C-alpha positions as CSV (number, residue, x, y, z in Angstrom):
1,M,107.0,-104.5,-72.9
2,E,105.8,-102.0,-75.4
3,A,102.7,-100.4,-74.0
4,I,102.7,-98.2,-71.0
5,Y,99.6,-96.4,-72.1
6,K,96.1,-97.6,-73.0
7,K,95.6,-97.7,-76.7
8,E,92.1,-98.9,-76.1
9,D,91.2,-95.4,-74.9
10,Y,92.3,-93.8,-78.1
11,Q,90.8,-94.2,-81.5
12,S,92.7,-92.8,-84.5
13,S,93.3,-93.2,-88.2
14,Y,96.0,-95.7,-87.4
15,Y,93.4,-98.2,-86.2
16,Y,90.7,-100.2,-88.0
17,E,87.5,-98.3,-87.6
18,G,85.6,-99.2,-84.5
19,T,88.5,-101.3,-83.1
20,N,91.6,-101.0,-81.0
21,V,93.6,-102.9,-83.6
22,L,96.4,-101.2,-85.5
23,K,96.2,-101.3,-89.3
24,N,98.8,-103.8,-90.5
25,K,100.1,-105.2,-93.7
26,L,98.8,-108.7,-92.8
27,D,95.2,-107.3,-92.4
28,I,94.9,-109.0,-89.0
29,K,91.9,-107.5,-87.2
30,N,92.2,-109.4,-83.9
31,K,94.3,-107.7,-81.3
32,E,95.6,-110.8,-79.7
33,S,96.6,-112.4,-83.0
34,L,98.3,-109.2,-84.1
35,E,100.3,-109.1,-80.9
36,I,101.5,-112.7,-81.4
37,I,102.6,-112.1,-85.0
38,D,104.2,-108.8,-84.0
39,K,106.2,-110.5,-81.3
40,I,107.3,-113.4,-83.7
41,I,108.4,-111.1,-86.5
42,S,110.0,-108.3,-84.5
43,T,111.9,-110.8,-82.3
44,D,113.3,-112.5,-85.4
45,R,114.3,-109.1,-86.8
46,I,116.0,-108.0,-83.6
47,S,117.9,-111.3,-83.5
48,K,119.4,-110.5,-86.9
49,L,120.5,-107.1,-85.6
50,K,122.5,-108.7,-82.7
51,E,125.3,-109.7,-85.1
52,N,124.7,-107.0,-87.7
53,P,123.4,-103.8,-86.1
54,I,122.3,-100.9,-88.3
55,K,125.1,-98.4,-88.9
56,G,124.2,-94.8,-88.7
57,K,124.9,-91.4,-87.2
58,F,122.7,-91.8,-84.2
59,D,120.4,-89.2,-85.5
60,V,116.7,-89.2,-86.3
61,N,117.3,-91.0,-89.6
62,H,119.2,-93.7,-87.8
63,L,116.4,-94.3,-85.3
64,M,113.9,-94.4,-88.2
65,K,116.0,-97.0,-90.0
66,I,116.1,-99.2,-86.9
67,H,112.3,-99.0,-86.5
68,K,111.7,-99.7,-90.2
69,F,113.9,-102.8,-90.2
70,I,112.1,-104.3,-87.2
71,F,108.6,-103.6,-88.2
72,S,108.5,-103.2,-92.0
73,D,106.8,-106.5,-92.6
74,I,104.0,-105.6,-90.1
75,Y,103.0,-102.0,-90.1
76,P,102.7,-99.5,-92.9
77,F,104.0,-96.8,-90.6
78,A,107.3,-98.6,-89.9
79,G,110.2,-96.0,-89.8
80,K,107.8,-93.1,-89.8
81,F,107.1,-90.7,-86.9
82,R,103.5,-90.6,-85.8
83,N,101.3,-87.7,-86.8
84,E,98.7,-88.1,-84.1
85,E,98.6,-88.1,-80.3
86,I,98.9,-91.4,-78.6
87,N,97.7,-90.5,-75.1
88,L,95.4,-88.1,-73.4
89,D,97.2,-87.4,-70.1
90,G,100.6,-85.9,-71.2
91,E,102.5,-89.1,-70.7
92,F,104.4,-88.7,-73.9
93,A,105.5,-85.8,-76.1
94,P,102.6,-84.0,-78.0
95,N,102.6,-84.6,-81.7
96,R,103.2,-80.9,-82.6
97,H,106.6,-80.9,-80.8
98,L,107.6,-84.4,-81.7
99,G,109.9,-84.0,-84.7
100,E,111.7,-80.9,-83.4
101,A,112.2,-82.4,-79.9
102,T,113.6,-85.7,-81.2
103,H,115.9,-83.9,-83.5
104,E,117.2,-81.7,-80.7
105,L,117.6,-84.6,-78.4
106,L,119.8,-86.6,-80.9
107,N,121.7,-83.5,-81.9
108,S,122.6,-83.2,-78.2
109,L,123.8,-86.8,-78.3
110,N,126.1,-85.9,-81.2
111,K,127.4,-82.9,-79.4
112,E,128.4,-85.3,-76.7
113,R,130.4,-87.1,-79.4
114,C,127.9,-90.0,-79.0
115,L,129.3,-90.6,-75.5
116,K,132.9,-91.3,-76.7
117,G,135.5,-92.0,-74.1
118,L,133.2,-92.5,-71.1
119,D,133.7,-95.1,-68.4
120,V,131.0,-97.7,-67.8
121,D,129.4,-95.8,-65.0
122,K,129.1,-92.6,-66.9
123,T,128.1,-94.4,-70.1
124,S,125.3,-96.2,-68.2
125,E,124.1,-92.8,-66.8
126,R,124.0,-91.2,-70.2
127,L,122.4,-94.2,-72.0
128,A,119.7,-94.1,-69.3
129,Y,119.1,-90.4,-69.9
130,Y,118.8,-90.8,-73.7
131,M,116.6,-93.9,-73.3
132,S,114.2,-92.1,-71.0
133,E,114.0,-89.1,-73.3
134,L,113.3,-91.2,-76.3
135,N,110.6,-93.0,-74.3
136,F,109.0,-89.6,-73.5
137,A,109.2,-88.7,-77.2
138,H,107.5,-92.0,-78.2
139,P,107.9,-91.0,-81.8
140,F,106.3,-94.1,-83.4
141,M,102.7,-95.3,-83.2
142,E,103.9,-98.8,-82.0
143,G,107.2,-100.5,-81.3
144,N,108.9,-97.6,-79.5
145,G,110.4,-99.8,-76.7
146,K,112.1,-102.2,-79.1
147,A,113.4,-99.5,-81.4
148,Q,114.7,-97.5,-78.3
149,R,116.5,-100.5,-76.9
150,E,118.1,-101.4,-80.2
151,F,119.2,-97.8,-80.7
152,I,120.7,-97.7,-77.2
153,R,122.4,-101.1,-77.6
154,T,124.0,-99.9,-80.9
155,L,125.2,-96.8,-79.2
156,A,126.8,-98.9,-76.5
157,I,128.5,-101.0,-79.2
158,K,129.9,-97.8,-80.8
159,N,131.6,-97.1,-77.6
160,G,133.0,-100.6,-77.1
161,Y,130.4,-102.0,-74.8
162,K,128.4,-105.1,-75.3
163,L,124.9,-104.6,-73.9
164,E,122.6,-107.6,-73.6
165,W,119.1,-106.6,-72.5
166,D,118.1,-110.2,-71.5
167,K,120.5,-110.0,-68.5
168,V,117.8,-108.2,-66.5
169,D,114.2,-108.9,-65.9
170,S,112.0,-107.3,-68.5
171,D,109.4,-106.1,-66.0
172,K,112.1,-104.4,-63.9
173,L,113.4,-102.7,-67.0
174,L,110.0,-101.5,-68.0
175,D,109.3,-100.2,-64.4
176,A,112.7,-98.4,-64.4
177,T,111.9,-96.8,-67.8
178,I,108.5,-95.6,-66.6
179,T,110.1,-94.1,-63.5
180,A,112.8,-92.4,-65.5
181,T,110.2,-90.9,-67.9
182,R,107.6,-89.9,-65.3
183,E,109.8,-88.8,-62.4
184,Y,112.9,-87.7,-64.2
185,D,114.8,-90.2,-62.1
186,T,117.2,-92.4,-64.2
187,D,119.1,-94.0,-61.3
188,K,117.3,-97.4,-61.5
189,L,117.5,-97.5,-65.3
190,S,121.1,-96.5,-65.2
191,Q,121.9,-99.4,-62.8
192,L,120.0,-101.9,-65.0
193,I,121.8,-100.8,-68.1
194,K,125.1,-101.2,-66.3
195,D,124.0,-104.7,-65.3
196,C,123.3,-105.5,-69.0
197,I,126.8,-104.4,-70.1
198,V,128.9,-107.5,-70.3
199,N,132.4,-105.8,-70.3
200,K,133.0,-103.1,-67.8
201,E,136.0,-101.7,-69.7
202,P,135.5,-100.5,-73.3
203,D,136.7,-103.0,-76.0
204,K,137.6,-101.5,-79.4
205,S,137.0,-104.9,-81.1
206,I,133.3,-104.7,-80.2
207,S,132.8,-101.4,-82.0
208,K,134.3,-102.9,-85.2
209,I,131.0,-104.6,-85.9
210,L,129.6,-101.3,-86.9
211,N,132.2,-101.1,-89.8
212,K,130.3,-103.8,-91.6
213,E,128.3,-102.6,-94.6
214,I,125.0,-104.3,-94.4
215,E,122.1,-103.4,-96.7
216,Y,118.9,-103.2,-94.7
217,E,116.6,-101.2,-96.9
218,R,113.4,-103.1,-97.6
């Protein structure tokens, strides 16, 4: 569910020379093998976050910590914003504006008090907005989708909502995310997010999980 652009069309210093394989800590130089290992390791990491999500201020550092935890055993750039372009057709934010734009986006989230006090409909709408904007930013060279979804899931938890992504079809979620990013239409994504929210009324006991002090630095 990660790629909505063609990495094969773009060669950069992030890839092994002459290949479309991202440089990785395991020195795997076969694309299919790397994808399999990536899925195994990142799925395991995300499963650990279900019970112990990463606590943070929902700012750039928080997003980076989430990405680092998920991918630190795979990629040397885990938790670091990309410093090269990842597409040629304007699908995602250009590198020169990436840091500033992402900071501004998450500053806006904090000005909204991280969506505190909203009902499930409005929460779903705003989560969809921030998810689509993070997708446009695409700040990491790989693993943006997984980091975005965990960031949004944790934001839902903060507001007393339990969000389970596996309640909707992953292809439908991808399509809705693409539509939101390309067409600035978050209606489908908002509805899918609402469908993923288990409790339609906020529950303070859910947000208490973020009070746990878990050390995730690696």
